[in-house]
Backbone as numpy.savetxt, mean C-alpha at the origin, in Angstrom:
# Nx Ny Nz CAx CAy CAz Cx Cy Cz
15.81 -3.91 -17.94 14.85 -4.67 -17.12 14.84 -4.12 -15.69
13.65 -3.97 -15.12 13.52 -3.38 -13.79 14.03 -4.32 -12.70
14.61 -3.73 -11.66 15.08 -4.49 -10.51 13.89 -4.94 -9.67
13.87 -6.25 -9.35 12.75 -6.79 -8.58 12.90 -6.42 -7.10
11.83 -5.92 -6.53 11.80 -5.52 -5.13 11.16 -6.59 -4.26
10.11 -7.21 -4.78 9.34 -8.20 -4.03 9.02 -9.38 -4.93
9.19 -10.59 -4.40 8.84 -11.80 -5.14 7.94 -12.69 -4.28
6.78 -12.98 -4.80 5.81 -13.86 -4.14 5.79 -15.18 -4.89
6.06 -16.27 -4.17 6.16 -17.59 -4.81 5.16 -18.57 -4.21
4.21 -19.01 -5.04 3.26 -20.07 -4.69 2.59 -19.81 -3.34
2.14 -18.59 -3.16 1.51 -18.20 -1.90 0.09 -18.78 -1.80
-0.18 -19.44 -0.68 -1.50 -20.00 -0.41 -1.91 -19.64 1.00
-3.16 -19.20 1.16 -3.70 -18.88 2.47 -5.05 -19.55 2.63
-5.11 -20.46 3.61 -6.36 -21.17 3.88 -6.88 -20.80 5.27
-8.19 -20.72 5.37 -8.87 -20.56 6.65 -9.81 -21.75 6.80
-9.33 -22.79 7.49 -10.11 -24.02 7.57 -10.25 -24.62 6.18
-11.49 -24.80 5.72 -11.72 -25.36 4.39 -11.78 -24.32 3.29
-11.63 -23.04 3.63 -11.70 -21.97 2.64 -10.30 -21.58 2.19
-10.08 -21.59 0.89 -8.81 -21.15 0.32 -8.99 -19.72 -0.19
-8.41 -18.77 0.54 -8.57 -17.35 0.19 -7.57 -16.91 -0.87
-6.36 -17.48 -0.84 -5.32 -17.25 -1.85 -4.82 -18.61 -2.28
-4.79 -18.85 -3.58 -4.47 -20.18 -4.09 -3.27 -20.13 -5.04
-2.10 -20.50 -4.52 -0.90 -20.69 -5.33 -0.56 -19.44 -6.17
-0.48 -18.31 -5.50 -0.23 -17.04 -6.18 1.26 -16.76 -6.28
1.72 -16.47 -7.48 3.10 -16.02 -7.71 3.05 -14.67 -8.41
3.93 -13.76 -7.96 3.89 -12.39 -8.45 5.22 -11.71 -8.16
5.68 -10.88 -9.09 6.89 -10.09 -8.88 6.54 -8.61 -8.94
7.10 -7.85 -8.00 6.85 -6.40 -7.93 8.18 -5.68 -8.11
8.35 -4.93 -9.20 9.62 -4.25 -9.44 9.75 -2.92 -8.71
10.97 -2.50 -8.56 11.27 -1.19 -7.99 10.89 -0.11 -9.00
10.36 1.00 -8.49 10.08 2.13 -9.35 8.91 1.95 -10.29
8.02 1.03 -9.97 6.85 0.76 -10.81 5.60 0.68 -9.94
4.44 0.85 -10.58 3.16 0.69 -9.91 2.55 -0.63 -10.37
2.35 -1.53 -9.42 1.72 -2.82 -9.69 0.37 -2.85 -9.00
-0.69 -3.10 -9.76 -2.04 -3.09 -9.20 -2.60 -4.50 -9.08
-3.32 -4.72 -7.98 -4.04 -5.96 -7.75 -5.53 -5.64 -7.83
-6.21 -6.21 -8.81 -7.63 -5.93 -8.96 -8.42 -7.23 -8.95
-9.72 -7.10 -8.83 -10.60 -8.25 -8.83 -11.90 -7.92 -8.13
-12.93 -8.73 -8.33 -14.22 -8.48 -7.67 -14.09 -8.56 -6.16
-15.11 -8.10 -5.45 -15.14 -8.25 -4.00 -15.03 -9.72 -3.63
-14.21 -10.01 -2.61 -14.02 -11.39 -2.19 -12.98 -12.14 -2.99
-12.23 -11.42 -3.84 -11.24 -12.08 -4.69 -9.98 -12.48 -3.93
-9.76 -11.91 -2.73 -8.57 -12.24 -1.95 -7.52 -11.15 -1.91
-7.88 -9.96 -2.37 -6.90 -8.88 -2.49 -6.37 -8.42 -1.13
-7.26 -8.12 -0.20 -6.83 -7.67 1.12 -6.17 -8.80 1.90
-6.63 -10.03 1.70 -5.96 -11.19 2.32 -4.51 -11.26 1.86
-4.28 -10.99 0.58 -2.92 -10.97 0.06 -2.08 -9.91 0.76
-2.63 -8.71 0.94 -1.91 -7.66 1.66 -1.62 -8.09 3.10
-2.56 -8.76 3.74 -2.35 -9.21 5.12 -1.23 -10.25 5.20
-1.12 -11.11 4.20 -0.02 -12.08 4.16 1.31 -11.38 3.91
1.28 -10.39 3.05 2.48 -9.66 2.68 3.05 -8.86 3.84
2.18 -8.30 4.67 2.63 -7.37 5.71 2.65 -7.97 7.11
2.56 -9.29 7.21 2.76 -9.96 8.49 1.54 -10.08 9.38
0.37 -9.68 8.89 -0.85 -9.82 9.70 -1.38 -11.25 9.65
-1.15 -11.95 8.54 -1.46 -13.37 8.43 -0.18 -14.12 8.12
-0.08 -15.33 8.65 1.02 -16.21 8.28 0.53 -17.15 7.19
1.09 -17.10 5.99 0.59 -17.92 4.89 0.65 -19.41 5.20
-0.29 -20.14 4.65 -0.31 -21.59 4.81 0.85 -22.22 4.06
1.11 -21.73 2.86 2.19 -22.23 2.02 2.80 -21.07 1.24
4.01 -21.32 0.70 4.64 -20.34 -0.16 5.51 -19.34 0.59
6.08 -18.41 -0.15 6.99 -17.43 0.45 6.78 -16.05 -0.15
7.16 -15.04 0.65 7.15 -13.64 0.22 8.54 -13.09 0.53
9.29 -12.77 -0.52 10.69 -12.38 -0.35 10.89 -10.92 -0.79
11.43 -10.14 0.13 11.74 -8.73 -0.14 13.24 -8.59 -0.38
13.62 -7.93 -1.46 15.04 -7.70 -1.76 15.43 -6.32 -1.23
16.00 -6.32 -0.03 16.33 -5.07 0.64 17.74 -4.62 0.26
17.95 -3.34 -0.05 19.28 -2.89 -0.48 20.35 -2.98 0.59
19.97 -3.01 1.86 20.94 -3.10 2.96 20.96 -4.49 3.58
19.80 -5.01 3.91 19.70 -6.28 4.62 19.69 -7.50 3.70
19.60 -7.30 2.41 19.56 -8.41 1.48 18.18 -9.05 1.44
18.08 -10.30 0.96 16.77 -10.96 0.87 16.17 -11.19 2.25
14.91 -10.83 2.40 14.18 -11.01 3.66 12.89 -11.77 3.39
12.65 -12.83 4.16 11.41 -13.58 4.03 10.34 -12.92 4.90
9.45 -12.20 4.27 8.43 -11.47 5.02 7.46 -12.40 5.72
7.23 -13.57 5.16 6.28 -14.51 5.77 6.79 -15.11 7.07
8.06 -14.84 7.40 8.62 -15.32 8.66 8.85 -14.18 9.65
8.37 -12.99 9.31 8.60 -11.82 10.16 7.30 -11.31 10.75
7.33 -10.79 11.99 6.14 -10.13 12.54 5.87 -8.83 11.80
4.65 -8.34 11.91 4.24 -7.17 11.13 5.10 -5.95 11.40
5.53 -5.74 12.66 6.32 -4.54 12.96 7.70 -4.61 12.34
8.25 -5.82 12.14 9.53 -5.95 11.45 9.37 -5.77 9.95
8.23 -6.21 9.41 7.97 -6.02 7.99 8.03 -4.53 7.65
7.45 -3.72 8.51 7.46 -2.27 8.27 8.81 -1.65 8.61
9.34 -1.98 9.78 10.53 -1.28 10.29 11.81 -1.75 9.62
11.98 -3.05 9.45 13.23 -3.58 8.90 13.18 -3.74 7.39
12.04 -4.27 6.88 11.96 -4.55 5.45 11.53 -3.34 4.64
10.92 -2.34 5.28 10.51 -1.15 4.55 9.25 -1.32 3.74
8.37 -2.23 4.19 7.09 -2.45 3.52 6.00 -1.83 4.39
5.34 -0.81 3.89 4.36 -0.05 4.66 3.04 -0.04 3.92
1.94 -0.11 4.68 0.63 -0.20 4.05 -0.36 0.81 4.65
-1.41 1.05 3.88 -2.60 1.70 4.39 -3.72 0.67 4.37
-4.84 1.01 5.02 -5.93 0.06 5.17 -7.20 0.60 4.52
-8.15 -0.34 4.24 -9.45 0.09 3.73 -10.14 1.00 4.73
-10.08 0.62 6.00 -10.67 1.42 7.06 -9.63 2.39 7.60
-9.96 3.65 7.61 -9.02 4.69 8.03 -8.61 4.47 9.49
-7.31 4.59 9.76 -6.79 4.32 11.10 -5.96 5.49 11.63
-6.48 6.68 11.47 -5.84 7.86 12.03 -6.23 8.02 13.50
-5.49 8.88 14.21 -5.87 9.29 15.56 -6.75 10.52 15.41
-8.07 10.38 15.55 -8.99 11.47 15.18 -8.86 12.72 16.03
-8.44 12.58 17.28 -8.35 13.75 18.16 -7.00 14.45 18.10
-6.07 13.87 17.36 -4.76 14.50 17.18 -4.78 15.32 15.90
-3.92 16.31 15.84 -3.84 17.13 14.63 -3.25 16.30 13.48
-3.42 16.82 12.28 -2.85 16.16 11.11 -1.34 16.03 11.26
-0.69 17.10 11.69 0.77 17.07 11.87 1.17 16.06 12.93
0.45 16.01 14.03 0.77 15.06 15.09 0.63 13.62 14.62
-0.34 13.34 13.76 -0.48 12.00 13.21 0.76 11.59 12.43
1.35 12.53 11.72 2.55 12.22 10.94 3.79 12.11 11.81
3.83 12.87 12.91 4.96 12.77 13.84 4.92 11.42 14.55
3.74 11.00 14.99 3.60 9.72 15.69 4.06 8.57 14.80
3.82 8.68 13.50 4.23 7.62 12.57 5.73 7.40 12.59
6.49 8.41 13.03 7.95 8.32 13.04 8.49 8.00 14.43
7.67 7.34 15.24 8.07 7.09 16.63 9.31 6.22 16.73
9.55 5.32 15.75 10.73 4.46 15.83 12.01 5.28 15.77
12.04 6.27 14.87 13.23 7.12 14.77 13.41 7.95 16.04
12.31 8.44 16.58 12.39 9.23 17.81 12.81 8.37 18.99
12.29 7.15 19.02 12.64 6.23 20.11 14.12 5.88 20.07
14.64 5.63 18.86 16.06 5.30 18.72 16.94 6.45 19.18
16.51 7.68 18.90 17.31 8.84 19.26 17.43 9.02 20.76
16.42 8.56 21.50 16.44 8.76 22.96 16.71 7.47 23.72
17.08 6.43 22.99 17.31 5.12 23.62 18.44 5.20 24.66
18.29 4.38 25.66 19.27 4.23 26.74 19.28 5.39 27.74
18.43 6.41 27.50 18.45 7.53 28.45 17.13 8.28 28.43
16.55 8.45 29.60 15.33 9.25 29.70 15.61 10.72 29.43
16.88 11.07 29.42 17.22 12.47 29.15 16.75 12.90 27.78
16.63 11.91 26.86 16.16 12.22 25.52 14.79 12.85 25.52
13.98 12.54 26.52 12.64 13.10 26.59 12.65 14.53 27.10
13.78 14.99 27.60 13.85 16.32 28.19 14.84 17.22 27.46
15.03 16.97 26.19 15.81 17.90 25.40 17.19 17.43 25.00
17.46 16.15 25.14 18.76 15.65 24.71 18.99 16.02 23.25
20.23 16.36 22.91 20.53 16.88 21.57 20.10 15.92 20.48
20.40 14.63 20.65 20.04 13.64 19.64 18.55 13.57 19.41
17.81 13.64 20.51 16.35 13.59 20.39 15.82 14.85 19.72
16.39 16.00 20.10 15.94 17.25 19.48 16.16 17.23 17.98
17.31 16.72 17.56 17.59 16.65 16.13 16.63 15.71 15.42
16.35 14.56 16.06 15.41 13.61 15.47 14.01 14.21 15.39
13.63 14.94 16.42 12.32 15.59 16.44 12.21 16.63 15.34
13.27 17.40 15.14 13.27 18.40 14.07 13.21 17.74 12.70
13.94 16.62 12.54 13.92 15.90 11.27 12.54 15.32 10.99
11.90 14.80 12.04 10.55 14.24 11.89 9.56 15.33 11.50
9.70 16.49 12.11 8.82 17.61 11.80 9.03 18.08 10.36
10.28 18.17 9.95 10.60 18.60 8.59 10.03 17.63 7.56
10.18 16.33 7.84 9.67 15.32 6.90 8.14 15.37 6.83
7.50 15.52 7.99 6.04 15.60 8.02 5.56 16.81 7.22
6.19 17.94 7.41 5.77 19.15 6.70 6.03 19.02 5.20
7.11 18.32 4.82 7.40 18.12 3.40 6.28 17.35 2.72
5.85 16.23 3.35 4.81 15.41 2.72 3.45 16.08 2.80
3.19 16.83 3.84 1.93 17.57 3.91 1.87 18.62 2.79
3.00 19.25 2.53 3.07 20.21 1.44 2.88 19.52 0.10
3.56 18.39 -0.06 3.49 17.65 -1.34 2.08 17.17 -1.63
1.33 16.79 -0.59 -0.03 16.31 -0.77 -1.07 17.41 -0.57
-0.60 18.66 -0.54 -1.48 19.83 -0.44 -2.36 19.78 0.80
-1.72 19.42 1.92 -2.42 19.32 3.20 -1.85 20.25 4.26
-0.83 21.02 3.90 -0.09 21.77 4.90 -0.98 22.79 5.63
-1.99 23.33 4.97 -2.86 24.31 5.63 -3.75 23.66 6.68
-3.82 22.33 6.67 -4.64 21.60 7.64 -3.79 21.00 8.75
-2.52 21.36 8.82 -1.58 20.72 9.74 -2.05 20.73 11.19
-2.68 21.82 11.62 -3.08 21.96 13.02 -4.54 21.57 13.27
-5.20 21.05 12.25 -6.60 20.64 12.37 -6.69 19.21 12.87
-7.65 18.94 13.74 -7.87 17.57 14.21 -8.25 16.68 13.03
-7.57 15.55 12.88 -7.78 14.68 11.72 -9.23 14.22 11.61
-9.87 13.97 12.75 -11.23 13.47 12.74 -12.26 14.47 12.26
-11.89 15.73 12.15 -12.82 16.77 11.70 -12.81 16.96 10.19
-11.96 16.20 9.50 -11.80 16.39 8.06 -12.60 15.37 7.27
-12.78 15.64 5.98 -13.58 14.77 5.12 -12.89 13.42 4.95
-13.69 12.44 4.53 -13.17 11.09 4.32 -12.04 11.08 3.31
-12.23 11.79 2.20 -11.20 11.83 1.17 -9.91 12.47 1.67
-10.04 13.53 2.47 -8.85 14.18 3.02 -8.13 13.25 4.00
-8.89 12.52 4.81 -8.27 11.57 5.73 -7.51 10.48 4.98
-8.02 10.08 3.82 -7.31 9.12 2.98 -5.93 9.66 2.61
-5.88 10.91 2.20 -4.62 11.52 1.80 -3.67 11.65 2.99
-4.22 11.93 4.17 -3.38 12.00 5.37 -2.75 10.64 5.65
-3.50 9.58 5.46 -2.95 8.24 5.68 -1.77 7.96 4.75
-1.89 8.39 3.51 -0.79 8.19 2.57 0.42 9.01 3.00
0.19 10.26 3.40 1.30 11.10 3.88 1.97 10.47 5.09
1.18 9.92 5.99 1.73 9.28 7.18 2.59 8.08 6.80
2.13 7.28 5.85 2.91 6.13 5.40 4.23 6.56 4.77
4.21 7.65 4.04 5.43 8.13 3.38 6.46 8.65 4.36
6.02 9.05 5.54 6.94 9.59 6.55 7.93 8.56 7.07
7.65 7.28 6.88 8.57 6.25 7.38 9.48 5.73 6.26
9.52 6.46 5.15 10.44 6.15 4.04 10.32 4.71 3.54
9.15 4.28 3.11 8.99 2.89 2.65 9.73 2.63 1.34
10.21 1.40 1.20 10.72 0.95 -0.09 9.56 0.47 -0.96
8.59 -0.17 -0.30 7.40 -0.65 -0.98 6.18 -0.10 -0.25
5.37 0.65 -0.97 4.17 1.26 -0.40 2.95 0.48 -0.88
2.22 -0.10 0.07 1.04 -0.92 -0.25 -0.21 -0.13 0.11
-0.99 0.20 -0.88 -2.17 1.05 -0.70 -3.44 0.26 -0.96
-4.31 0.19 0.04 -5.56 -0.56 -0.07 -6.71 0.41 -0.32
-7.11 0.51 -1.59 -8.20 1.37 -2.03 -8.01 2.84 -1.64
-6.88 3.44 -2.05 -6.63 4.83 -1.66 -7.55 5.84 -2.34
-8.19 5.46 -3.45 -9.06 6.41 -4.15 -10.48 6.42 -3.60
-10.79 5.52 -2.66 -12.14 5.47 -2.09 -12.46 6.80 -1.41
-13.58 7.39 -1.77 -14.01 8.64 -1.15 -13.41 9.89 -1.74
-12.55 9.75 -2.75 -11.94 10.93 -3.36 -12.83 11.48 -4.46
-12.85 12.80 -4.59 -13.56 13.42 -5.71 -12.67 13.40 -6.94
-13.18 13.75 -8.12 -12.37 13.67 -9.35 -11.05 14.44 -9.27
-11.07 15.62 -8.66 -9.82 16.38 -8.54 -8.82 15.66 -7.65
-9.29 15.12 -6.53 -8.40 14.40 -5.62 -7.88 13.12 -6.26
-8.71 12.45 -7.06 -8.27 11.24 -7.76 -7.16 11.57 -8.76
-7.31 12.69 -9.46 -6.28 13.11 -10.40 -4.98 13.42 -9.67
-5.07 14.05 -8.50 -3.88 14.33 -7.69 -3.25 13.04 -7.18
-4.08 12.04 -6.84 -3.55 10.74 -6.42 -2.78 10.09 -7.56
-3.32 10.14 -8.77 -2.62 9.59 -9.92 -1.24 10.21 -10.07
-1.20 11.53 -9.99 0.07 12.25 -10.14 1.05 11.88 -9.03
0.54 11.72 -7.81 1.40 11.36 -6.68 2.00 9.97 -6.86
1.19 9.00 -7.26 1.69 7.63 -7.42 2.75 7.56 -8.50
2.56 8.28 -9.58 3.57 8.30 -10.63 4.83 9.01 -10.16
4.66 10.07 -9.38 5.81 10.79 -8.82 6.62 9.89 -7.90
5.95 9.15 -7.02 6.64 8.28 -6.07 7.41 7.18 -6.77
6.81 6.60 -7.79 7.46 5.49 -8.48 8.54 5.98 -9.43
8.26 7.01 -10.22 9.21 7.47 -11.23 10.34 8.30 -10.64
9.99 9.22 -9.74 10.99 10.16 -9.22 11.70 9.65 -7.97
10.99 8.92 -7.12 11.58 8.43 -5.87 12.00 6.96 -5.95
11.65 6.28 -7.03 12.04 4.89 -7.21 11.36 3.92 -6.27
10.24 4.33 -5.69 9.53 3.44 -4.76 8.70 2.42 -5.53
8.60 1.22 -4.97 7.64 0.27 -5.49 6.28 0.60 -4.90
5.26 0.57 -5.73 3.89 0.83 -5.27 3.04 -0.38 -5.62
2.40 -0.95 -4.60 1.49 -2.07 -4.78 0.10 -1.55 -4.42
-0.80 -1.61 -5.39 -2.08 -0.91 -5.29 -3.25 -1.86 -5.40
-4.15 -1.83 -4.41 -5.47 -2.45 -4.53 -6.46 -1.32 -4.78
-7.21 -1.43 -5.87 -8.10 -0.32 -6.19 -9.27 -0.79 -7.06
-10.47 -0.26 -6.76 -11.66 -0.55 -7.56 -11.92 0.52 -8.61
-11.31 1.68 -8.45 -11.48 2.75 -9.43 -10.60 2.45 -10.64
-11.23 1.96 -11.71 -10.47 1.53 -12.88 -9.83 2.70 -13.62
-10.36 3.90 -13.47 -9.70 5.05 -14.07 -8.32 5.27 -13.45
-8.25 5.14 -12.14 -6.96 5.26 -11.45 -6.04 4.12 -11.86
-6.55 2.90 -11.81 -5.73 1.72 -12.12 -5.13 1.82 -13.52
-5.95 2.14 -14.49 -5.48 2.15 -15.88 -4.53 3.30 -16.17
-4.65 4.38 -15.41 -3.78 5.53 -15.66 -2.39 5.38 -15.04
-2.30 4.71 -13.90 -1.02 4.71 -13.18 -0.27 3.39 -13.24
-0.93 2.30 -13.59 -0.31 0.97 -13.45 0.69 0.67 -14.56
1.82 0.10 -14.18 2.74 -0.48 -15.15 2.37 -1.94 -15.40
1.86 -2.58 -14.36 1.53 -4.00 -14.44 0.30 -4.25 -13.57
-0.57 -5.15 -14.02 -1.79 -5.46 -13.28 -1.92 -6.97 -13.11
-2.28 -7.37 -11.89 -2.57 -8.77 -11.58 -4.04 -8.85 -11.19
-4.77 -9.78 -11.80 -6.20 -9.92 -11.56 -6.47 -11.19 -10.77
-7.15 -11.03 -9.63 -7.53 -12.17 -8.79 -9.03 -12.40 -8.88
-9.41 -13.67 -8.76 -10.82 -14.04 -8.67 -10.92 -15.30 -7.82
-11.62 -15.20 -6.70 -11.74 -16.31 -5.76 -10.37 -16.86 -5.36
-9.41 -15.96 -5.16 -8.08 -16.34 -4.69 -7.13 -16.82 -5.76
-7.59 -16.92 -6.99 -6.75 -17.39 -8.09 -6.34 -16.23 -8.99
-5.10 -16.27 -9.46 -4.66 -15.30 -10.46 -5.19 -15.74 -11.81
-6.04 -14.93 -12.41 -6.64 -15.31 -13.68 -6.02 -14.57 -14.86
-5.27 -13.50 -14.58 -4.62 -12.77 -15.67 -3.61 -11.81 -15.07
-2.61 -11.45 -15.87 -1.69 -10.37 -15.52 -1.08 -9.82 -16.78
-0.71 -8.55 -16.72 -0.14 -7.91 -17.89 -0.25 -6.40 -17.80
-0.06 -5.74 -18.93 -0.18 -4.29 -18.98 -1.65 -3.90 -18.92
-1.94 -2.63 -18.64 -3.34 -2.20 -18.64 -4.07 -2.53 -19.94
-3.40 -2.35 -21.07 -4.03 -2.63 -22.35 -4.37 -4.12 -22.48
-3.44 -4.97 -22.05 -3.69 -6.41 -22.12 -4.85 -6.82 -21.22
-4.91 -6.24 -20.03 -5.95 -6.60 -19.06 -7.32 -6.15 -19.54
-7.41 -4.98 -20.14 -8.69 -4.46 -20.61 -9.35 -5.38 -21.62
-8.54 -6.10 -22.40 -9.07 -6.94 -23.46 -9.05 -8.42 -23.14
-8.69 -8.78 -21.91 -8.59 -10.19 -21.55 -9.98 -10.78 -21.29
-10.36 -11.85 -21.99 -11.70 -12.42 -21.81 -11.95 -12.97 -20.41
-10.91 -13.48 -19.75 -11.07 -14.00 -18.40 -11.41 -12.87 -17.41
-10.81 -11.71 -17.64 -11.08 -10.56 -16.78 -12.50 -10.06 -17.00
-12.89 -9.96 -18.25 -14.25 -9.51 -18.58 -15.28 -10.45 -17.96
-15.02 -11.75 -18.04 -15.94 -12.74 -17.46 -16.01 -12.59 -15.94
-14.87 -12.37 -15.28 -14.85 -12.26 -13.82 -15.64 -11.04 -13.34
-15.57 -9.94 -14.10 -16.26 -8.73 -13.68 -17.72 -8.68 -14.12
-17.99 -9.23 -15.30 -19.33 -9.09 -15.87 -20.14 -10.38 -15.83
-19.46 -11.52 -15.65 -20.16 -12.80 -15.65 -20.44 -13.27 -17.07
-20.81 -14.54 -17.19 -21.14 -15.10 -18.49 -22.54 -14.67 -18.89
-22.73 -14.51 -20.16 -24.06 -14.21 -20.65 -24.98 -15.40 -20.41
-26.22 -15.11 -20.10 -27.21 -16.17 -19.93 -27.44 -16.87 -21.25
-27.56 -18.21 -21.22 -27.71 -19.00 -22.44 -28.91 -18.53 -23.25
-30.04 -18.23 -22.57 -31.23 -17.79 -23.27 -30.99 -16.47 -23.98
-30.19 -15.60 -23.33 -29.87 -14.32 -23.95 -29.06 -14.53 -25.22
-28.09 -15.49 -25.15 -27.28 -15.77 -26.33 -28.15 -16.26 -27.48
-29.09 -17.17 -27.15 -29.94 -17.73 -28.19 -30.86 -16.66 -28.77
-31.34 -15.77 -27.88 -32.22 -14.70 -28.34 -31.49 -13.75 -29.27
-30.17 -13.57 -28.98 -29.38 -12.68 -29.82 -29.16 -13.27 -31.20
């Protein structure tokens, strides 16, 4: 049985009279890909915002099982602690790169916490202190490793804003990986990718989960990606969990089919 990395218990998020997430419970194991799917407006991104400290849930809890710090209640932590202490890192639907910086610089900036720690207590760190130099070299090595792994290394010195939408998506994933997440939360990473890039994304997600033991939590509308990489799928509709299971179980679930396709019109049924 897989070790649980994240446990969501009875999570509810209300905005005034609107319930965006309604009593959601979910477990995310280590070394597996768990996908959250559903129609537009189902509450998927709201769930990510609750998970990563951007929203404070109305009710319920989000518990991360950290190998060093032990159980951590993410719903009681600010977003920067969720990433830095708990090891939960996300990407967004809207690309958030620094467009005028090079691809490599975007990945170095993502590691600012490690660089800051290396130069803490002394401005000398900014002028060549040994600890800072070592941290800077380690950050550079890590950035180049992930750029190579995602086949972006030839673009290292190119301004991020000059690249295609699909390439910028891949840069965002590389940047997230530079901070060594335990749980990687990806919000529609296949958006804008061509078929070749989507196939490479599939391979990367399986590599991260199987070979690196990372938990991957995926929001995605591309069902080809979802069905190929997911170990477990949770389906939301209007903030409610309507189904969960393996890809095969989800494909044949009548509640899922109804949520995506709607009920047949009564007149159509009678005509048939």
